[in-house]
Structure formats: structure tokens, C-alpha cells
Steps between C-alpha positions, in 0.01 A plus 500: 500500500405339824136435576404577857184574699686547833459876521222548245137499562280269290165604353190444709402204294810308631641394835860491597646257760855510624664174606847508659713187544785554747859414406573133502131411573231328306129530459277201436324522167121538512349536159188675631723780641608594138176439302419770257827689578782611285810495725806729464825439685549858629822429704737224556491148351252216537545129422185311406549137603278243329346192684763285320784721655609696189535874541520815282621840623342830425621852578379861525289595199399148411123447453344168613169317482485254800178308422482148363863429583619190687686709768594416855699817621585849425848541644717803551862405429633859556622721779220752468124454524336391177190717431232373274212726382179317408255707289152354441161634397303643795209280602609255230193280567312732275726399216440128535414318182124526411325286238477682163190701442251393235461789259146537376 
């Protein structure tokens, strides 16, 4: 079973963003762009290239977390656009960590 959010709506508590990388092109990695998002490769393939030059390929249906990784590029090695769907909590600032409450 393939996981996709391409044609499906997400609940109001979440936001969906679509990122397409054209065939043979690359997109510079910016960690802030992916913060708080689960990313699904909806179409095509994407290579994640590390700052050391190593790469790993992911295809349609793969689920990624792109935060805290030493990445340099997201590269599309294929002949069709690679489509990534990023799903995150709407207004995720409200979910930022808070100090624990002191029960009394």
C-alpha cells in the first residue's frame, strides 16, 4: 500500500505543501523549510545528498524526515518531476515545547 497525500485533503489541524523538483534538477537543502513536517515522495525519485557528497535515493511512497540531517541537495535523477508532499501541524508554533506544569 502506498502512502500519498497528493490528492487527499488533510485535516484542518494540518497543512500540506507540495514541492516539485524538475527532472535532472536539484534544490538546495534548507532545514527550516522542512521543520515539523513529515515528507512523502508522491511521484518520481529524489536523491538526498549529504554535505560529504554521499547520497541516498528514495522513490514514490517513501516517507522522510528532513530535519537534523547534514544535507546539501535534494536532487531529481529521473525523467519526470519528483513531487514531495510535506505535511505539518497548522500553526505549529502553538505546539512548541513548554516547560512542564507544576501540579499542585
